[in-house]
C-alpha positions, 0 to 999 in steps of 0.5 A: 162435538157436532158443532165443532165439526160444523164449525171446522167445515164452515171455516174451511168452506167444505159445507155439510148437507145437514139440515138446520145446522147453524154456526154461531160466530161472535165478533169482538172488535173495537167499534167505539173510541178513537180507533173504531174505524178499524173494527167497523171495517172488519165487521162491515167486511165480515157482514158483507162476506156473509151477505154474499155467501147467503148468510152461510159459512161453508153451506151452514147457516151462520148467526153473528153476535157482536160485542164492542171491546172499546179498545179496552182490555176489561171491556174485551174480557166482559165481551168475550165472557158474554160471547162464550157464556151467554151467547155460547158462540162456536168461534170468536173473530175480530180481536183488533188490537194486541193489548186486547188480545193479550188481556184475553189469554187466560180466557182463551186458555180456559176454553176450546172455542177458536179465537181468530184475530184478524189483525193482532198477532203478537209474538208471545201468542206464536211462542211461549203463550201459544194456544191451540185455539188461537 
């Protein structure tokens, strides 16, 4: 629960005065293949923002863990599983392409970790398949 509070605070930019708190951010995007430029631009932008913010989100130290979805649903599922189960990230960002995001619906529904798609926004995820953490 504490990490969720830190994450929400970090995302909103309000900051916490808690020593040694850290938010672990998983980036899942297309970093290889014919559309890799999109994912690389997203990742570069996120890294630049972290650098300009002194490695912090909302005043909380941030650690970035990166996974390449290769623009393939099965690779995205593998990457999301690694981020959630092995790395224990507090939030997942990226999710460049709609078909990749749609393939992750069951994985997203099975967790309360926030997923923030920075480009894709298929209408089913805003309607019948909407999840509170997406």
